N, C-alpha and C positions, 0 to 999 in steps of 0.2 A: 122614624128614621129621618135624619137631616140630610138634605142634598147639598153638594158643594161642587164648584167648578174646578176642574183640573186640566191644565193644558198638557198635551202629549205631542212631542215632535217625533215623527216617523221618518227614519233615515234608511239608507240601503242596508241590505244583508251583505256582509263583508267576509272575505277569507284572507288570512295572513299565514305565511309559511316561514319557518326557520329551517333552512337547508343546511345540513351538516355534512362535512367530508370526513375522510378517514384520518385526518390530521388534527382533529379537535378544533375545527374552525367552522364559522357560520357565515353564510353568504349575506352580505349587507350592502346597503346603498347609503352614501353620504349625500344629503339633499338639503336644500333650503326650503323652509316652509314659511310662507308669508303671514299666516295667521299669528303664530307666536314670534315671528320675525327672527328666526334663528336657523342655523344649520344643525344637523344631527344625523345620527345613524338610524336607519329603518330597515325592517324586513320587507321583502316584496309582498304585495297584497293588493286587493282591490275589491270592487263590487262584484257580487254574484249576479249574473244576468238572469232575467226572467226565464224560468224553466231549466236553468243550468244547475247541475249538482255542485255543491260547495267544493268537493275535491277536484272537480274539473276546473272550476274557477281558480282554485289555488294553484294548480299546475299551469294553467294558461297565464296567470299573472306573473309567476316566476319566470317563465320563458320570455314573455313580452318585456318585462322590466330589466332582466339581467342577461338574457341569452343562454342561460343554463337550464337544463331539464333534470329535475330530481329523478333518481331511479325508482324510488318508492316513496309513498306518502302515508302518514299515520295521523288520523284525527285525534286531537288531544282534548279539546274542550270547546263548548259553545258557551259564550257569556254575553251579558249586556253591559257595556262600559259605563252607562249612566242610567241605571235602572229606575231612578226616581221620576224622570221626566222624558227620557229619550228611548225610543224603541229602535235599536240597531243591532240585530244579532251579529256577533263576531265569531267566526269559526277559526280555530287555531289548529294548524297542521305542523308536523315535523316531517321534513323530507330527508332521506338518507342517500348519500352518494349523489353525484351530478355529472352530467356530461355537457360540454360546451356544444350548443347546437347552432350558434350564430351570434350576431350582434343583437342588442336590445332593439325591439321594433317600436317601443314607446319612448321616443327620445326625450319627451317632456319629463318622464319619470326617471330615466336612467341615472343621471348625475354621475357620481363616481362609484363604481362597483368594486367590492373588495371581499376577500375571504378573511374574516376577522377572527383571531384566536379567541376561543371561549374564555381563556384566562384573562383577557382584556375586558370582558363584559362588566364585572363588578366596578372597575374603575370608570368605565364609560357611564355606568348608571350613577355613580357617586358624583360625577361632573355634570349630570343632567344632559348627556349627549345622546341618549336614546329617546327617539321620538315616537309617541303614540302608544296607546294602551295595548294594542295588539302585539307590538314589538316587545313591550315589557312582559306581558303575560306569557308569550311564547318562550322568551329567553329565560325567564324565571323558572318555567317548567323544565327547560333543558338543563339548567344549572342544578335544580333540585333533584333531578333524576340521573345525573352523570354517574356512570359506573353501575347503575342498577340494570339487571338483565332485561334486555329488550327495550329499555327506555331510550337510550341513545347509542346503542350498538350499531355499527355499520351494517346495513342490510344488503 
């Protein structure tokens, strides 16, 4: 057997949530990201703290970044965004319903917060205005399952 060297980058465990309301809209943030040097729409999400359950992190991040609290959360998928060299498990959740519980506490993250119609998502995608793989995976799941029992029905 031949040995070879392979570098692996280990990043954080992340949780991302698409929160849907009863008007077919998704809760999103318009933000500037300095790495790609562009503005775009993102779903709330962030790092799962040591010892924290991913669903708890997903809920915490939504509240911190938007001031809204989903009424329920459903785990959709866990995936690795760059499986060849990077270890960074991403947990995707869909939240149903939401109540305003205050202002965002993470002012660096907040930017502009808006309920975006799901009908607008394909256009935003076509214009490369959706940022990050977690946002894309979650929204593609939501769009693919619209109208299917239990997938995006208001809970």
